[in-house]
Backbone bond lengths (Angstrom), bond angles and torsions (degrees), N, CA, C in turn:
res aa  C-N    CA-C-N  psi(-1)  N-CA   C-N-CA  omega(-1)  CA-C   N-CA-C  phi
1 M - - - 1.418 - - 1.556 108.67 -
2 I 1.346 112.46 142.76 1.491 118.15 -173.77 1.560 105.74 -88.79
3 S 1.349 112.10 138.01 1.455 117.54 175.18 1.526 109.51 -69.82
4 H 1.336 116.24 138.37 1.503 118.79 -177.94 1.475 111.52 -79.90
5 D 1.310 119.17 -0.77 1.540 121.24 178.89 1.506 112.54 -90.71
6 V 1.339 120.05 -20.55 1.429 120.36 -176.52 1.478 110.81 -73.34
7 K 1.373 114.34 160.58 1.444 119.81 -177.61 1.524 106.58 -118.42
8 P 1.291 115.94 98.28 1.480 117.67 -178.42 1.511 113.20 -65.05
9 L 1.325 114.74 142.01 1.455 118.07 -179.67 1.533 106.39 -124.59
10 R 1.375 117.41 124.73 1.398 121.81 -175.71 1.567 108.63 -72.41
11 Q 1.334 110.87 151.43 1.454 119.29 -179.61 1.573 105.93 -124.97
12 G 1.301 116.85 158.35 1.427 120.01 -177.64 1.531 115.60 87.03
13 E 1.320 110.42 -173.90 1.495 114.46 -176.15 1.485 109.38 -144.17
14 H 1.313 119.23 137.06 1.469 122.92 178.06 1.513 106.99 -73.44
15 I 1.360 112.19 119.74 1.509 113.63 -177.36 1.512 114.55 -116.94
16 G 1.402 117.97 1.66 1.459 118.63 174.22 1.506 109.19 157.47
17 M 1.300 112.69 -169.37 1.482 121.41 -179.35 1.545 108.63 -118.79
18 E 1.370 109.79 155.39 1.488 119.87 174.45 1.499 103.30 -134.77
19 G 1.273 117.65 96.63 1.519 120.77 -174.03 1.533 106.17 63.76
20 E 1.310 119.96 -125.35 1.470 123.12 179.34 1.500 112.16 -91.01
21 N 1.282 120.74 -1.21 1.465 125.41 -178.86 1.515 112.28 -92.86
22 Y 1.333 114.69 149.51 1.397 123.80 179.32 1.555 109.01 -98.68
23 V 1.300 116.43 126.36 1.509 119.34 -179.84 1.515 110.05 -93.56
24 I 1.339 111.81 122.19 1.439 120.44 177.11 1.559 109.16 -114.04
25 A 1.320 115.74 123.92 1.451 120.80 175.75 1.460 116.08 -100.92
26 L 1.357 113.30 130.29 1.466 120.13 174.06 1.495 112.20 -87.85
27 S 1.357 112.78 -28.70 1.489 120.70 178.57 1.564 105.72 -158.75
28 E 1.298 114.72 -178.77 1.491 118.56 176.53 1.480 110.95 -65.42
29 E 1.314 119.39 -26.05 1.444 122.96 -177.49 1.547 114.44 -98.74
30 E 1.243 117.79 -15.18 1.439 122.69 -172.42 1.542 113.00 -126.66
31 A 1.409 114.86 116.70 1.463 116.29 -178.00 1.536 105.93 -144.21
32 Y 1.356 117.83 153.63 1.448 124.73 -178.08 1.481 106.91 -128.28
33 A 1.406 115.33 143.88 1.428 123.20 171.19 1.494 108.75 -100.57
34 L 1.382 116.13 115.22 1.505 120.22 -179.05 1.543 107.60 -102.93
35 N 1.406 111.45 140.74 1.373 115.39 172.99 1.573 111.27 -71.61
36 P 1.314 120.31 167.20 1.459 119.14 -175.59 1.543 115.25 -56.56
37 A 1.364 118.51 -35.29 1.473 120.29 179.37 1.552 108.74 -67.40
38 A 1.344 119.44 -46.83 1.431 122.90 -177.34 1.543 109.28 -65.79
39 Y 1.322 117.74 -37.72 1.496 122.66 178.37 1.504 108.65 -63.55
40 Y 1.268 118.88 -45.62 1.492 125.09 -176.88 1.562 106.17 -60.54
41 I 1.274 117.89 -48.91 1.442 121.37 178.32 1.516 112.04 -59.09
42 W 1.406 113.99 -48.89 1.456 119.12 179.70 1.507 110.92 -54.27
43 T 1.345 116.15 -41.30 1.499 118.59 -180.00 1.482 113.17 -62.57
44 L 1.356 117.54 -29.48 1.454 122.54 -178.18 1.543 111.67 -78.73
45 C 1.358 119.57 -9.97 1.394 124.27 -177.79 1.510 108.92 -87.21
46 D 1.367 115.50 82.10 1.463 119.48 -171.62 1.537 112.07 -105.78
47 G 1.284 117.47 0.92 1.454 121.60 177.20 1.535 106.94 86.95
48 V 1.267 122.42 0.08 1.427 126.65 179.67 1.531 111.93 -109.74
49 R 1.377 115.85 -42.77 1.424 120.59 178.35 1.508 112.61 -79.52
50 T 1.290 118.60 141.13 1.460 120.71 174.21 1.574 106.59 -83.70
51 V 1.347 110.44 170.65 1.478 116.73 179.33 1.540 108.92 -61.00
52 S 1.331 116.34 -41.08 1.462 121.07 178.30 1.554 110.29 -59.69
53 E 1.306 118.12 -42.98 1.471 120.05 178.41 1.489 113.76 -66.61
54 I 1.381 115.27 -36.88 1.490 119.20 174.71 1.520 111.24 -61.41
55 I 1.305 116.51 -46.44 1.406 121.84 -179.73 1.538 110.53 -59.51
56 G 1.378 115.17 -44.15 1.468 123.35 177.50 1.513 111.72 -57.60
57 K 1.374 115.44 -44.98 1.465 120.91 -176.86 1.509 111.28 -68.11
58 V 1.330 116.24 -39.94 1.497 120.25 177.16 1.527 108.04 -62.48
59 A 1.369 118.71 -48.96 1.402 119.14 178.82 1.502 114.03 -56.63
60 S 1.334 114.61 -44.90 1.469 118.77 179.96 1.483 112.59 -63.37
61 D 1.313 116.33 -46.51 1.477 120.57 -178.40 1.542 111.13 -62.61
62 L 1.335 114.97 -36.37 1.519 116.88 -178.45 1.502 111.23 -91.70
63 K 1.378 118.34 0.04 1.412 122.70 179.60 1.590 111.29 57.12
64 L 1.314 110.99 45.51 1.515 119.24 176.77 1.516 110.31 -124.88
65 E 1.245 116.65 169.52 1.441 123.28 177.86 1.536 110.33 -77.84
66 V 1.362 116.84 147.07 1.483 116.59 178.39 1.493 111.34 -54.66
67 S 1.326 116.77 -40.16 1.475 116.97 -177.78 1.491 114.03 -61.63
68 E 1.293 118.22 -21.84 1.441 121.31 -178.77 1.616 111.06 -81.67
69 V 1.242 115.51 -26.71 1.506 116.78 -178.42 1.523 113.24 -105.39
70 E 1.316 120.21 -17.18 1.429 126.38 -173.96 1.544 111.92 -48.57
71 S 1.382 114.79 -57.82 1.438 117.76 -177.15 1.501 115.09 -66.22
72 P 1.348 120.62 -42.79 1.483 121.46 175.55 1.538 111.82 -61.26
73 V 1.319 118.46 -38.94 1.453 119.89 -177.74 1.532 109.64 -70.82
74 E 1.335 118.12 -39.44 1.439 122.80 176.21 1.499 110.24 -58.99
75 A 1.355 116.93 -45.99 1.483 121.27 -178.79 1.524 110.71 -62.54
76 I 1.339 117.16 -41.51 1.454 119.14 178.33 1.547 109.76 -67.71
77 L 1.296 119.13 -39.44 1.472 119.29 178.41 1.509 111.88 -63.59
78 E 1.371 117.04 -37.59 1.421 121.98 179.81 1.544 108.58 -64.63
79 A 1.339 117.80 -47.04 1.447 125.11 178.26 1.561 109.85 -58.21
80 L 1.307 116.92 -45.11 1.474 121.11 178.64 1.534 111.65 -62.81
81 S 1.357 112.74 -40.22 1.445 116.91 177.58 1.541 114.88 -66.24
82 Q 1.284 115.71 -39.73 1.466 122.26 177.94 1.525 109.27 -62.76
83 A 1.341 116.71 -39.04 1.463 120.15 -179.24 1.525 112.25 -81.30
84 K 1.356 117.43 -0.44 1.435 123.37 -178.17 1.496 113.09 66.74
85 L 1.307 117.13 23.85 1.451 122.58 176.81 1.553 112.63 -84.86
86 I 1.380 112.43 -13.12 1.499 118.05 173.80 1.535 106.41 -141.57
87 V 1.301 116.23 151.72 1.464 121.04 176.92 1.555 104.03 -113.65
88 L 1.340 114.25 131.35 1.482 120.67 178.37 1.495 110.28 -105.01
89 G 1.303 113.66 162.63 1.495 118.03 172.72 1.492 118.93 93.41
90 E 1.319 116.53 6.48 1.461 119.89 -175.04 1.568 112.63 -57.63
91 T 1.327 116.40 -31.99 1.452 118.00 -179.52 1.498 109.67 -70.80
92 E 1.260 124.52 -21.26 1.400 127.94 -177.71 1.486 116.77 -94.23
93 S 1.338 114.45 -16.19 1.461 119.35 -172.77 1.521 109.04 -79.60
94 L 1.296 116.16 149.12 1.470 123.56 178.65 1.519 107.88 -94.32
95 S 1.372 115.10 152.41 1.400 116.87 175.58 1.565 105.89 -71.77
96 S 1.360 117.79 163.59 1.402 120.45 179.26 1.526 113.48 -61.23
97 A 1.252 116.92 -37.38 1.520 122.07 177.04 1.488 109.73 -61.98
98 E 1.369 120.41 -42.19 1.489 123.63 176.97 1.540 110.41 -64.30
99 E 1.323 112.45 -42.47 1.536 117.17 178.87 1.479 109.40 -58.63
100 E 1.419 115.55 -49.30 1.484 118.99 -179.07 1.548 110.24 -56.95
101 H 1.271 116.03 -44.27 1.454 123.66 -176.91 1.560 108.54 -61.61
102 D 1.341 115.47 -45.05 1.454 119.22 -178.75 1.535 109.03 -64.34
103 L 1.306 117.16 -40.15 1.474 121.27 -178.86 1.581 109.31 -64.53
104 E 1.292 114.28 -43.38 1.447 118.99 -179.90 1.513 111.77 -62.33
105 T 1.366 114.89 -42.55 1.426 123.65 -175.46 1.584 108.61 -65.07
106 E 1.354 115.74 -33.48 1.439 121.09 -177.52 1.536 109.51 -88.56
107 G 1.335 118.91 1.52 1.451 121.80 177.62 1.480 112.97 73.93
108 L 1.261 118.75 31.80 1.490 123.44 179.35 1.475 111.62 -104.26
């Protein structure tokens, strides 16, 4: 299950359409075709919005209750994460300077 406090950040670039699907390329060799719902959620993953805020936006835009969209949005975010189309956990990561300091403090 995805933490609702993380701020997903989309990876890749929208390079075109394949029928009704949106093609997102991670590299020249790796691309994915997203259905409209997955693409919409992918576009909301700006590294600023939390998972909770994304769920709230989807619910608001579709004029549905949060409880109605929470599970489907989480499932799409998990699939996007597994495909490496989003990166999770930005709120928990340390800056490289903090990591260096921590390593020095621990004597590593």
